[in-house]
Backbone bond lengths (Angstrom), bond angles and torsions (degrees), N, CA, C in turn:
res aa  C-N    CA-C-N  psi(-1)  N-CA   C-N-CA  omega(-1)  CA-C   N-CA-C  phi
1 I - - - 1.521 - - 1.494 104.03 -
2 L 1.455 112.81 128.95 1.434 121.98 174.80 1.485 107.63 -116.32
3 P 1.456 115.98 112.84 1.388 118.35 -175.12 1.468 114.22 -95.71
4 G 1.436 116.74 56.11 1.400 126.63 170.26 1.501 118.20 84.45
5 D 1.342 116.45 177.91 1.450 120.23 -165.90 1.487 114.49 55.18
6 L 1.401 118.55 56.77 1.410 126.65 -169.90 1.626 106.90 -90.71
7 T 1.326 112.92 -12.63 1.496 117.68 175.55 1.520 111.05 -135.24
8 F 1.290 114.19 -179.79 1.527 122.65 177.44 1.436 109.35 -65.31
9 N 1.329 112.08 -64.19 1.514 118.30 -179.52 1.591 109.37 -152.12
10 G 1.410 112.77 55.53 1.405 120.88 167.03 1.518 114.16 74.92
11 E 1.366 118.98 15.74 1.484 118.98 -177.94 1.539 110.55 -58.82
12 R 1.225 114.83 129.57 1.505 122.88 179.37 1.633 110.10 -53.46
13 K 1.339 110.44 -49.33 1.520 115.75 -175.22 1.456 110.12 -64.51
14 S 1.400 118.38 -34.40 1.555 119.63 177.98 1.543 110.54 -72.99
15 H 1.361 119.04 -32.01 1.377 117.12 171.79 1.482 111.27 -64.21
16 E 1.391 121.17 -41.43 1.378 121.31 -171.67 1.501 108.13 -70.94
17 D 1.451 115.66 -39.64 1.403 117.63 179.92 1.530 112.90 -61.85
18 L 1.384 115.58 -43.03 1.514 120.49 178.17 1.510 109.50 -58.20
19 A 1.411 112.48 -45.43 1.501 113.87 179.39 1.507 120.69 -52.26
20 D 1.411 107.22 -39.06 1.463 115.34 173.99 1.436 115.46 -58.49
21 K 1.302 112.49 -41.04 1.477 122.10 -179.56 1.555 114.77 -61.80
22 L 1.385 102.02 -44.07 1.616 112.95 -178.82 1.499 105.79 -70.74
23 K 1.324 124.88 -34.33 1.427 118.88 176.33 1.400 118.11 -65.13
24 D 1.460 113.93 -28.10 1.499 118.87 172.18 1.557 111.59 -63.12
25 M 1.296 114.42 -39.71 1.476 120.25 179.06 1.642 108.24 -66.09
26 I 1.288 116.16 -55.15 1.442 122.52 173.31 1.563 111.06 -42.18
27 N 1.275 115.51 -49.23 1.523 119.05 -176.01 1.551 111.50 -66.22
28 T 1.389 118.59 -15.43 1.471 118.35 171.24 1.542 112.83 -93.81
29 G 1.432 116.22 6.15 1.463 113.97 168.87 1.615 107.31 105.10
30 I 1.282 119.28 7.36 1.436 122.78 -175.89 1.564 106.18 -101.50
31 Q 1.340 117.28 119.82 1.499 120.01 176.64 1.534 109.65 -76.92
32 V 1.282 115.74 143.74 1.569 120.59 -179.00 1.482 108.58 -123.69
33 Y 1.350 119.99 136.86 1.456 117.28 175.88 1.607 104.50 -134.09
34 V 1.185 114.28 138.40 1.484 121.79 -178.31 1.447 116.16 -130.70
35 I 1.334 121.23 154.29 1.358 130.51 164.65 1.563 110.38 -134.65
36 P 1.407 119.92 152.57 1.408 120.02 175.25 1.571 115.76 -70.07
37 G 1.368 109.30 147.24 1.576 112.23 166.63 1.510 106.37 -102.37
38 N 1.265 113.35 -176.18 1.513 122.13 179.15 1.540 109.24 -70.76
39 H 1.393 122.00 -7.91 1.551 119.92 172.26 1.384 111.89 -104.19
40 D 1.305 128.43 16.42 1.444 131.91 -179.54 1.468 121.90 -106.36
41 I 1.230 122.71 -25.15 1.570 122.84 -167.45 1.671 108.31 -127.96
42 N 1.269 114.52 132.13 1.452 121.36 165.43 1.648 107.69 56.73
43 C 1.331 113.99 47.98 1.445 116.69 -174.06 1.557 103.23 -94.61
44 N 1.397 118.36 130.44 1.383 123.63 178.76 1.542 111.48 -81.63
45 N 1.293 113.25 -16.59 1.510 120.62 -175.82 1.565 108.95 -99.83
46 S 1.241 123.60 12.79 1.467 120.88 178.09 1.529 109.35 -53.49
47 A 1.351 117.17 139.65 1.501 116.39 -169.24 1.463 104.29 -139.68
48 G 1.363 110.01 154.85 1.495 124.62 168.78 1.541 108.35 -121.78
49 F 1.328 113.99 150.65 1.530 119.12 -171.67 1.469 107.27 -123.10
50 L 1.259 122.59 132.12 1.526 125.50 170.98 1.510 107.78 -142.66
51 G 1.274 115.76 104.43 1.492 123.08 -175.17 1.559 107.85 63.99
52 E 1.398 110.99 -119.85 1.447 117.12 178.98 1.563 113.05 -89.03
53 D 1.367 116.96 -8.27 1.412 123.48 -175.78 1.515 114.20 -87.70
54 I 1.396 110.77 139.83 1.486 121.74 179.43 1.439 102.66 -120.56
55 Y 1.378 119.18 134.26 1.435 124.38 177.74 1.584 115.37 -147.14
56 N 1.339 113.37 148.62 1.495 116.39 -171.99 1.506 106.86 -71.59
57 V 1.391 110.42 139.63 1.444 113.94 171.43 1.518 111.02 -129.83
58 E 1.257 122.19 176.41 1.532 129.56 -173.28 1.614 107.63 -71.03
59 S 1.269 108.96 137.89 1.543 115.26 172.81 1.518 105.42 -106.70
60 V 1.413 116.04 -167.70 1.492 117.83 178.26 1.565 107.92 -130.98
61 S 1.342 108.91 155.52 1.480 115.17 173.00 1.558 111.12 -86.42
62 A 1.321 119.03 171.41 1.417 126.63 175.60 1.587 109.96 -46.68
63 D 1.276 112.35 -53.62 1.508 121.43 -173.92 1.557 106.75 -62.46
64 E 1.310 116.38 -44.42 1.432 121.37 -179.51 1.515 111.76 -65.96
65 F 1.261 120.68 -38.96 1.368 126.68 174.10 1.601 109.89 -53.61
66 R 1.352 116.51 -54.42 1.384 122.94 -177.98 1.597 112.24 -64.35
67 E 1.296 114.50 -31.48 1.487 117.75 174.18 1.465 112.25 -67.63
68 I 1.466 120.32 -47.18 1.376 121.90 -178.77 1.579 108.34 -62.88
69 Y 1.304 118.48 -32.29 1.457 118.63 -176.22 1.527 112.67 -113.42
70 S 1.421 110.97 38.34 1.360 118.64 -170.72 1.611 113.03 -61.61
71 F 1.261 113.42 -26.90 1.548 121.81 -178.90 1.490 108.51 -91.87
72 C 1.304 122.10 9.51 1.464 123.56 178.42 1.530 109.25 -112.35
73 G 1.254 112.45 50.07 1.539 117.20 174.32 1.558 114.92 108.13
74 Y 1.350 112.89 -17.82 1.502 116.45 -172.52 1.583 110.74 -94.07
75 K 1.306 114.09 8.98 1.501 116.22 169.54 1.476 112.61 -112.79
76 N 1.336 115.90 -35.98 1.456 116.46 -169.61 1.588 109.85 -111.22
77 F 1.286 114.56 29.54 1.464 121.06 174.18 1.461 119.55 -60.19
78 R 1.215 125.51 143.01 1.449 126.82 170.26 1.631 113.21 -79.76
79 H 1.276 108.80 -49.18 1.541 119.28 179.01 1.420 109.34 -127.44
80 F 1.356 120.25 136.21 1.448 122.85 173.16 1.564 112.33 -131.63
81 D 1.303 115.15 137.89 1.463 117.27 175.90 1.462 114.79 -107.61
82 K 1.328 116.18 109.23 1.465 124.91 178.16 1.611 119.85 -53.20
83 F 1.338 102.78 -25.05 1.460 106.57 -176.28 1.518 119.23 -89.03
84 S 1.352 114.53 -8.64 1.441 125.06 -179.93 1.599 116.16 -133.49
85 G 1.297 113.49 -23.52 1.409 116.61 -172.02 1.478 119.28 85.23
86 S 1.362 113.81 5.73 1.470 123.94 175.46 1.475 109.71 -70.76
87 Y 1.465 114.58 152.50 1.396 113.13 175.86 1.630 103.75 -159.74
88 T 1.354 106.69 166.37 1.497 113.00 178.48 1.571 103.45 -124.64
89 V 1.311 115.22 154.65 1.454 125.15 171.51 1.514 113.96 -141.64
90 S 1.249 118.31 139.56 1.435 123.80 179.62 1.536 110.16 -77.42
91 V 1.306 118.06 115.28 1.450 117.38 179.70 1.568 115.27 -110.64
92 G 1.298 114.54 17.67 1.472 119.06 176.97 1.545 103.27 -179.34
93 T 1.377 113.86 -177.23 1.364 122.55 -178.42 1.546 112.96 -66.65
94 D 1.309 114.15 -25.31 1.501 118.39 -172.45 1.557 109.36 -139.16
95 L 1.216 117.87 17.85 1.582 118.40 -179.18 1.538 109.66 -130.83
96 Y 1.379 113.29 136.14 1.405 121.31 169.40 1.444 108.50 -114.37
97 L 1.368 116.48 149.61 1.407 126.92 179.92 1.644 104.88 -110.37
98 L 1.304 121.05 110.39 1.385 125.15 178.85 1.601 111.31 -94.39
99 M 1.176 118.78 111.27 1.492 123.44 -176.55 1.570 108.74 -102.20
100 L 1.228 115.10 96.00 1.516 123.67 -173.41 1.490 117.48 -84.42
101 D 1.216 119.23 108.09 1.475 127.59 -174.31 1.492 115.81 -91.54
102 T 1.270 124.56 105.07 1.480 124.51 179.88 1.509 109.14 -109.83
103 N 1.378 120.55 10.22 1.437 121.61 -172.71 1.646 113.57 -116.51
104 S 1.306 114.04 -19.77 1.519 116.84 -173.24 1.529 108.98 -65.56
105 Y 1.239 120.13 -44.22 1.471 118.81 -171.23 1.561 109.90 -133.07
106 K 1.316 117.98 -21.26 1.507 118.38 174.41 1.503 111.00 -123.60
107 M 1.253 120.62 125.42 1.455 121.88 -177.51 1.499 111.12 -63.51
108 N 1.304 119.76 101.37 1.564 121.89 174.62 1.447 113.64 56.02
109 S 1.378 112.95 46.56 1.553 121.81 178.45 1.432 110.45 -158.97
110 M 1.342 113.65 156.26 1.511 121.81 175.06 1.536 104.57 -110.33
111 G 1.329 116.91 127.09 1.365 123.17 170.60 1.535 116.93 -64.63
112 E 1.268 123.80 169.50 1.457 124.41 177.10 1.421 116.66 -65.33
113 K 1.447 113.77 -42.22 1.464 116.60 173.75 1.503 115.39 -59.37
114 S 1.356 113.08 -36.53 1.525 118.65 -176.40 1.612 105.74 -72.23
115 L 1.306 119.08 -38.14 1.490 120.01 179.62 1.537 104.46 -67.30
116 I 1.274 126.71 -35.68 1.476 124.53 -179.66 1.565 105.59 -70.18
117 W 1.379 115.85 -43.67 1.516 113.97 167.91 1.315 121.31 -49.85
118 L 1.348 111.45 -49.25 1.647 119.56 177.31 1.419 109.10 -56.81
119 D 1.286 126.55 -47.03 1.342 130.11 -173.08 1.589 107.68 -64.88
120 N 1.306 114.65 -46.50 1.427 115.30 179.14 1.512 117.80 -65.78
121 V 1.243 116.01 -37.05 1.457 124.94 174.57 1.500 111.79 -63.14
122 L 1.197 117.38 -49.61 1.559 123.81 -177.80 1.533 104.87 -67.81
123 N 1.252 121.00 -35.77 1.487 120.81 -179.38 1.507 107.34 -63.95
124 E 1.449 114.11 -46.67 1.397 114.04 -172.40 1.720 109.04 -69.82
125 I 1.321 111.01 -39.22 1.483 112.90 174.53 1.535 116.02 -57.50
126 C 1.307 111.98 -38.60 1.529 123.76 174.70 1.475 109.05 -55.51
127 K 1.346 120.37 -51.81 1.305 123.61 -177.39 1.518 118.35 -65.54
128 E 1.438 112.89 -21.61 1.399 122.65 172.25 1.500 113.39 -72.58
129 G 1.323 109.60 -23.73 1.389 118.23 -179.76 1.560 114.49 83.44
130 K 1.250 114.88 25.97 1.454 126.91 -172.72 1.541 111.94 -104.85
131 S 1.300 116.11 151.81 1.487 122.66 -178.62 1.530 109.31 -88.45
132 V 1.330 120.23 163.91 1.342 128.04 -179.54 1.527 113.39 -135.46
133 L 1.398 116.48 124.53 1.424 120.51 171.88 1.461 105.18 -100.60
134 A 1.431 123.79 118.31 1.410 123.98 178.17 1.556 115.25 -95.76
135 V 1.293 113.94 146.57 1.412 120.94 177.05 1.495 110.20 -132.25
136 S 1.395 111.74 135.62 1.523 115.38 165.85 1.470 111.26 -141.82
137 H 1.374 114.26 170.27 1.440 116.61 178.73 1.623 111.60 -83.66
138 Q 1.336 116.17 -57.46 1.380 120.29 173.99 1.513 107.62 -81.35
139 T 1.387 117.06 169.06 1.473 118.79 -171.61 1.533 109.25 -90.83
140 I 1.411 113.37 163.46 1.440 122.98 171.22 1.522 109.20 -101.22
141 L 1.267 114.95 -14.03 1.554 115.36 -177.85 1.639 106.31 -127.87
142 E 1.297 117.52 160.53 1.374 123.26 179.80 1.631 106.18 -82.10
143 H 1.330 115.34 130.32 1.452 117.75 177.35 1.508 113.25 -116.21
144 N 1.318 116.65 -10.93 1.417 118.97 172.99 1.579 107.05 -159.63
145 Y 1.320 117.18 126.18 1.451 119.51 -168.54 1.634 109.07 -66.92
146 M 1.322 113.91 -10.43 1.472 112.92 -178.45 1.481 110.01 -89.43
147 F 1.388 118.09 -17.22 1.474 122.15 -179.57 1.519 112.71 -125.11
148 T 1.358 112.01 84.12 1.422 120.55 -172.47 1.653 102.59 -117.14
149 S 1.199 117.00 -61.54 1.466 120.40 -175.83 1.633 108.17 -68.22
150 G 1.383 106.78 120.96 1.496 112.75 -179.96 1.508 110.85 91.81
151 F 1.296 115.81 -10.76 1.513 121.64 179.27 1.422 109.12 -111.68
152 V 1.268 125.29 -45.20 1.429 125.73 -178.91 1.603 105.52 -91.67
153 I 1.302 118.83 137.87 1.402 124.64 179.05 1.632 106.47 -58.58
154 K 1.279 110.39 140.38 1.444 110.63 -172.72 1.430 119.83 -64.61
155 N 1.430 115.69 -34.85 1.458 119.17 177.27 1.539 105.34 -113.81
156 A 1.429 116.03 45.59 1.434 114.96 -179.01 1.516 114.18 -61.46
157 D 1.359 113.31 -30.35 1.571 114.59 -179.52 1.479 109.71 -57.28
158 R 1.354 120.15 -31.39 1.488 119.22 -174.88 1.488 106.94 -74.59
159 I 1.415 120.24 -38.45 1.378 122.57 174.19 1.463 114.10 -64.88
160 R 1.355 116.73 -44.58 1.437 114.86 177.09 1.514 113.84 -63.03
161 A 1.242 117.65 -34.72 1.630 119.76 176.91 1.608 105.94 -56.51
162 L 1.346 116.86 -46.89 1.435 118.16 178.59 1.492 115.29 -65.55
163 Y 1.327 116.82 -32.39 1.502 120.08 177.54 1.452 109.57 -71.00
164 E 1.363 118.68 -36.82 1.489 123.16 177.14 1.541 109.96 -66.61
165 K 1.388 116.77 -42.37 1.371 124.12 -177.04 1.679 114.21 -60.38
166 Y 1.438 108.75 -36.15 1.484 113.36 -174.54 1.509 110.52 -115.77
167 N 1.412 117.29 21.64 1.456 121.14 175.73 1.527 116.19 51.55
168 V 1.371 112.87 46.58 1.519 123.10 162.84 1.426 107.71 -82.04
169 R 1.318 119.27 107.00 1.442 126.68 -171.77 1.570 115.72 -89.86
170 L 1.247 113.36 -27.58 1.551 116.85 -171.91 1.497 111.67 -131.70
171 N 1.319 113.65 128.26 1.507 121.66 169.60 1.556 114.96 -121.47
172 L 1.291 112.36 125.21 1.496 113.66 170.82 1.553 114.64 -97.36
173 S 1.298 118.44 146.65 1.472 124.71 -179.70 1.389 108.28 -140.40
174 G 1.344 116.21 155.44 1.563 127.00 -178.32 1.406 118.73 -120.64
175 H 1.344 121.73 -9.57 1.415 122.62 -166.41 1.632 113.30 -66.76
176 M 1.183 114.54 -38.08 1.599 118.74 -167.33 1.570 111.45 -78.62
177 H 1.332 114.90 -17.98 1.572 120.89 -178.57 1.394 115.02 59.73
178 I 1.262 121.35 12.93 1.457 125.29 166.63 1.509 113.91 -100.97
179 Q 1.489 118.64 164.52 1.364 116.67 168.99 1.565 111.65 -101.97
180 H 1.278 114.15 114.07 1.460 124.78 -167.44 1.479 115.61 -148.11
181 I 1.379 115.36 140.98 1.465 118.24 -176.42 1.566 104.54 -129.96
182 E 1.307 117.21 131.92 1.435 125.45 -179.21 1.517 105.38 -139.32
183 S 1.306 110.05 154.71 1.506 119.26 -179.66 1.471 115.50 -140.87
184 E 1.363 123.17 149.30 1.427 125.46 173.13 1.497 106.76 -145.62
185 K 1.287 117.06 127.35 1.512 124.49 -173.66 1.447 105.70 50.07
186 E 1.434 122.10 -114.11 1.460 125.67 -169.39 1.472 107.65 -101.69
187 I 1.308 114.11 -7.80 1.581 115.42 -171.01 1.610 109.70 -90.40
188 V 1.160 119.89 134.25 1.536 125.18 175.15 1.667 103.39 -115.52
189 E 1.348 110.70 128.95 1.453 117.62 166.88 1.484 111.01 -111.50
190 I 1.359 119.78 141.68 1.359 126.51 173.92 1.481 108.59 -125.18
191 V 1.325 114.85 111.22 1.480 121.76 168.35 1.459 110.94 -71.82
192 T 1.327 118.77 117.82 1.454 119.58 -168.61 1.640 102.03 -96.41
193 S 1.295 116.22 126.53 1.487 121.09 -177.84 1.561 111.22 -65.55
194 S 1.332 115.32 153.85 1.300 120.17 -172.13 1.586 110.12 -75.09
195 L 1.284 116.43 136.50 1.590 122.72 175.22 1.596 110.82 -61.01
196 A 1.300 108.96 -26.55 1.558 112.54 -177.15 1.612 113.21 -83.36
197 V 1.348 117.46 -8.65 1.411 121.22 -172.86 1.599 107.96 -115.60
198 Y 1.353 111.92 137.12 1.511 112.54 176.39 1.449 113.13 -54.05
199 P 1.374 121.22 144.39 1.502 125.75 -1.99 1.486 119.39 -83.78
200 N 1.389 114.20 28.52 1.495 119.43 177.67 1.400 120.44 57.02
201 H 1.350 113.47 46.88 1.482 123.41 -174.23 1.447 116.01 -66.92
202 F 1.258 126.01 139.06 1.466 124.84 152.70 1.556 108.02 -119.14
203 A 1.370 112.26 157.57 1.455 113.93 -173.99 1.506 111.66 -109.64
204 N 1.257 116.07 156.02 1.528 122.92 174.78 1.536 106.72 -123.67
205 I 1.283 112.29 141.82 1.470 121.69 175.05 1.421 110.86 -127.50
206 I 1.340 122.56 115.40 1.479 128.00 173.59 1.534 106.99 -97.39
207 Y 1.332 114.96 118.09 1.496 119.50 -179.57 1.630 106.06 -116.43
208 D 1.356 107.81 125.42 1.514 110.14 -175.85 1.634 107.63 -121.24
209 G 1.224 115.99 22.18 1.542 118.87 174.38 1.478 109.18 93.04
210 E 1.348 122.45 -16.84 1.407 128.32 -173.92 1.537 113.85 -120.86
211 S 1.397 112.18 -21.07 1.386 113.90 -177.10 1.661 108.73 -160.89
212 F 1.314 112.61 159.48 1.503 121.63 162.17 1.432 110.68 -101.91
213 D 1.354 116.41 121.87 1.448 120.78 179.53 1.573 105.08 -111.16
214 Y 1.388 111.66 108.54 1.597 118.18 -177.36 1.498 111.70 -107.38
215 F 1.330 111.89 132.97 1.465 122.33 171.46 1.442 115.04 -153.72
216 T 1.336 117.25 153.44 1.508 120.10 -167.96 1.546 107.31 -110.14
217 E 1.344 112.21 160.31 1.493 122.52 176.67 1.542 104.84 -139.75
218 S 1.269 112.49 158.36 1.513 121.03 -175.85 1.639 108.16 -101.81
219 L 1.236 117.03 128.15 1.465 117.02 -179.52 1.466 113.35 -71.03
220 N 1.372 115.07 135.01 1.523 123.12 175.98 1.390 109.66 -103.99
221 V 1.399 113.19 110.09 1.490 116.34 175.92 1.484 111.16 -91.75
222 K 1.250 120.51 101.66 1.519 120.84 -173.21 1.469 115.92 -73.62
223 T 1.379 116.30 -20.88 1.396 121.57 175.09 1.437 117.54 -73.27
224 I 1.335 120.29 -11.15 1.453 127.17 177.90 1.609 107.24 -114.90
225 E 1.340 113.77 117.62 1.442 119.64 177.45 1.522 112.01 -59.41
226 N 1.281 114.88 134.88 1.549 121.89 -177.30 1.464 112.89 44.26
227 F 1.377 114.36 51.65 1.475 118.34 -170.13 1.561 110.83 -62.46
228 N 1.291 116.08 -40.45 1.554 120.31 177.80 1.488 107.45 -54.75
229 K 1.266 121.59 -50.79 1.427 127.52 -178.29 1.532 111.26 -62.37
230 V 1.311 115.72 -44.48 1.474 119.43 175.95 1.524 112.96 -57.57
231 S 1.371 115.03 -56.91 1.413 125.93 178.73 1.630 110.59 -53.45
232 R 1.215 115.28 -45.34 1.607 116.89 -177.16 1.558 102.93 -64.24
233 S 1.420 119.10 -49.48 1.462 120.15 179.41 1.467 108.81 -48.30
234 E 1.279 116.96 -56.65 1.535 119.08 -173.89 1.489 110.84 -56.43
235 F 1.335 121.93 -39.23 1.477 126.57 -175.49 1.588 101.51 -69.43
236 D 1.344 119.11 -51.95 1.421 121.65 -176.53 1.498 116.90 -58.82
237 N 1.449 114.85 -30.32 1.425 112.92 178.29 1.399 116.22 -77.74
238 V 1.329 121.81 -17.15 1.464 120.59 162.45 1.522 117.58 -55.14
239 G 1.425 109.79 -49.47 1.508 114.40 174.19 1.454 114.62 -62.80
240 K 1.341 116.19 -36.84 1.552 120.86 -179.30 1.593 107.20 -61.34
241 R 1.337 117.86 -41.05 1.398 117.96 -176.61 1.563 112.11 -74.65
242 Q 1.380 116.60 -27.64 1.458 123.07 170.16 1.486 113.81 -61.26
243 M 1.439 109.96 -46.14 1.494 116.86 -178.71 1.556 110.60 -70.21
244 S 1.291 115.75 -35.63 1.557 116.48 -178.82 1.462 106.22 -65.33
245 R 1.290 125.20 -39.10 1.455 122.42 179.52 1.430 111.12 -71.23
246 L 1.319 118.59 -40.16 1.504 118.91 -178.56 1.500 109.87 -68.43
247 F 1.205 129.16 -36.88 1.453 128.45 -173.87 1.461 113.39 -82.87
248 K 1.313 117.31 -3.39 1.451 123.02 170.25 1.522 117.40 -84.76
249 S 1.402 110.95 -10.30 1.391 119.18 -179.47 1.508 111.87 -73.08
250 D 1.274 117.06 163.17 1.405 119.44 -180.00 1.441 120.15 -62.94
251 E 1.362 111.22 -23.36 1.544 121.94 -178.57 1.417 111.90 -58.18
252 F 1.329 115.83 -28.26 1.604 115.88 -170.08 1.644 105.12 -116.45
253 E 1.309 115.42 25.48 1.532 117.07 -175.33 1.539 111.15 -59.34
254 G 1.382 116.14 -38.66 1.413 123.30 -176.06 1.563 115.48 -84.28
255 V 1.250 115.88 0.76 1.487 121.31 -173.61 1.596 108.52 -91.85
256 S 1.323 118.15 129.76 1.429 123.64 -174.21 1.480 108.95 -69.07
257 K 1.323 117.20 161.13 1.530 125.33 176.47 1.441 108.18 -65.60
258 E 1.243 123.95 -31.51 1.498 123.35 -179.36 1.503 110.43 -72.15
259 E 1.336 113.24 -40.67 1.538 120.91 177.62 1.578 106.40 -67.74
260 I 1.214 118.94 -45.45 1.411 119.40 -175.77 1.575 112.40 -66.12
261 K 1.466 120.34 -38.53 1.430 116.41 166.36 1.531 118.84 -62.30
262 K 1.393 111.99 -30.44 1.451 116.16 178.55 1.564 113.80 -64.68
263 L 1.317 109.28 -45.01 1.516 122.34 178.18 1.454 109.46 -64.65
264 S 1.256 121.69 -48.20 1.403 128.68 179.92 1.460 114.63 -58.97
265 D 1.351 117.13 -51.54 1.490 123.96 172.93 1.449 118.17 -56.99
266 A 1.306 112.39 -36.12 1.443 117.21 176.63 1.425 112.67 -70.91
267 F 1.331 119.44 -49.16 1.466 125.99 177.30 1.591 106.55 -51.14
268 I 1.229 116.55 -58.41 1.450 122.53 177.41 1.422 115.44 -38.51
269 K 1.389 110.13 -56.10 1.551 120.68 179.82 1.491 113.54 -59.93
270 M 1.350 113.44 -47.14 1.551 123.58 177.71 1.439 107.76 -55.24
271 N 1.401 120.01 -50.14 1.438 125.18 -174.48 1.585 106.12 -65.16
272 E 1.250 116.59 -38.50 1.548 121.67 -176.35 1.464 103.97 -61.13
273 L 1.350 120.09 -51.34 1.367 125.81 -175.03 1.521 112.32 -63.62
274 Y 1.335 120.76 -36.12 1.308 129.45 -178.65 1.522 110.72 -62.85
275 F 1.392 114.11 -52.78 1.562 123.59 -179.44 1.460 108.68 -60.77
276 S 1.353 117.18 -42.85 1.514 121.58 -176.11 1.495 110.90 -80.38
277 G 1.269 121.69 -13.26 1.521 116.13 176.17 1.463 109.33 82.73
278 E 1.380 118.39 14.80 1.403 113.85 -178.65 1.564 111.40 -91.87
279 I 1.364 116.87 163.72 1.521 118.27 -168.97 1.611 102.25 -93.19
280 L 1.373 107.85 138.28 1.451 125.45 -171.86 1.537 105.30 -94.69
281 N 1.327 122.03 130.01 1.394 125.58 169.69 1.450 107.01 -84.46
282 R 1.314 118.70 110.20 1.562 120.92 179.39 1.413 115.60 -56.31
283 E 1.330 119.71 -37.77 1.449 124.26 -170.60 1.549 107.37 -68.89
284 D 1.325 118.57 -22.86 1.487 118.63 176.49 1.545 112.00 -76.65
285 F 1.331 120.82 -12.98 1.383 123.01 -170.72 1.588 111.82 -130.36
286 E 1.403 112.32 14.00 1.543 115.69 -168.42 1.592 107.70 -63.09
287 D 1.290 117.00 -49.71 1.593 116.12 179.92 1.554 109.45 -57.03
288 I 1.292 118.98 -45.66 1.509 125.36 -169.67 1.642 99.69 -67.17
289 I 1.301 121.88 -47.74 1.419 123.45 -176.68 1.544 107.50 -54.13
290 K 1.319 115.10 -55.57 1.477 118.01 179.47 1.467 118.98 -50.85
291 F 1.399 112.53 -40.84 1.496 122.45 176.90 1.479 105.23 -56.23
292 W 1.264 117.13 -58.85 1.446 121.57 -169.35 1.588 110.53 -66.76
293 E 1.255 116.14 -33.10 1.476 121.14 -178.21 1.595 108.76 -72.06
294 S 1.374 117.36 -14.71 1.525 119.40 179.93 1.401 105.08 -87.41
295 H 1.389 122.33 -9.37 1.479 122.98 179.36 1.471 107.51 -100.74
296 D 1.183 122.32 69.29 1.418 130.01 -166.43 1.562 116.22 -61.73
297 E 1.413 117.30 -29.27 1.360 118.55 -173.45 1.547 108.61 -98.69
298 G 1.319 118.24 -3.14 1.449 116.33 -174.53 1.657 111.14 -82.71
299 Y 1.317 111.80 153.53 1.466 112.05 179.14 1.560 111.60 -65.27
300 T 1.247 114.65 -48.68 1.450 122.44 178.55 1.598 111.98 -47.78
301 S 1.346 114.64 -48.38 1.248 117.28 179.26 1.605 118.45 -62.92
302 K 1.269 112.23 -41.90 1.484 124.38 175.37 1.606 106.99 -64.29
303 Y 1.247 118.38 -41.99 1.476 124.45 177.48 1.508 108.06 -60.42
304 I 1.314 118.40 -55.61 1.518 119.08 -178.92 1.515 114.57 -60.68
305 K 1.393 112.79 -35.13 1.578 117.64 173.25 1.502 106.59 -59.57
306 S 1.309 118.26 -45.08 1.461 120.99 -175.89 1.419 114.07 -64.55
307 I 1.329 120.39 -40.61 1.469 120.30 -177.38 1.572 111.66 -80.35
308 L 1.464 116.16 -16.17 1.445 113.78 178.41 1.512 110.29 -75.59
309 Q 1.217 123.19 -2.11 1.411 125.90 175.09 1.621 111.80 -82.67
310 S 1.343 118.83 -8.34 1.399 120.36 178.88 1.575 115.22 -136.37
311 V 1.157 119.18 -8.21 1.480 122.65 -172.50 1.579 116.29 -79.03
312 F 1.387 108.56 -3.10 1.579 116.84 178.11 1.426 115.69 -102.47
313 R 1.455 112.81 9.47 1.358 111.90 178.97 1.529 109.87 -137.89
314 E 1.381 113.08 162.51 1.391 116.36 -173.94 1.601 113.87 -67.25
315 Q 1.365 112.12 136.85 1.384 117.64 -171.38 1.588 113.12 -126.55
316 N 1.390 114.44 -14.15 1.428 126.14 -176.48 1.480 118.72 -95.16
317 K 1.321 116.29 -8.15 1.429 118.46 173.06 1.520 114.25 -147.99
318 H 1.324 115.33 144.53 1.437 115.70 -179.27 1.465 113.79 -164.80
319 K 1.292 118.17 133.67 1.438 123.73 -179.90 1.523 113.22 -104.41
320 V 1.370 118.35 120.27 1.508 123.31 -176.86 1.529 106.85 -107.02
321 L 1.280 118.22 109.82 1.512 121.58 176.97 1.523 106.77 -79.88
322 L 1.376 114.76 148.90 1.377 126.72 -170.84 1.597 109.54 -108.89
């Protein structure tokens, strides 16, 4: 299951190259299902790169996206919504996969006709006595109060109401690129971390008719020597560049180089743990947390406060009872 953002910015050639790789997977017997993310369709900033040069390239429409990935759910669907591009497929004797598309025609939203379609489809599946595993790109729940606009589906409350009505218990999403679990009432949402971001997680779900058992693993790329170390370094370098820009500001003029290094190293580690969904030991960061909390108006301070709401609990495995 690939929940969107399959390309950098919707480049046609990138879609075609990925589709070729997915065909190789399908030829081994692995079924693949996709939906577009906000970086996949009708992108005006689709780009090609040659040396130092950046140039515009062709993107794809919603129809072209579904043609390129026709073998990834768009041929063997059970239900299809022409107003959104959403679809369902039967993936077992008693399980449906619901691929919710909020990007093909409406940016991060479901239209009224699509909500009626969703109601009718879930009603039909419920009468069949079958379970549903739901997938979206953007989230149906808030996972961080700093990241709501553009991250939570605009009318997510309407979708959640239908999920509650028809006992849809688990939704997977891919937009935030972190590994994070949130719940509201009977609905659990798991934000699945990006395969392209350290620690390069992919998720497994074991379904036994009574529960969804979710757990992550890290990809091992054998063709790249010390892949885990290389990937971690690339991820941390992004944080280092962010910290370098921050500490050049007047706000930190009186802070020593030793203190700056300590603050920077701690932030990078905390950010790494947040994205990977690993549990943070507060005692290891107590002094650093107090420092950042004293800078109430800074973005970094607000960000650290936001992630402290979730880094003390398990984010990499969860069992959802049906």
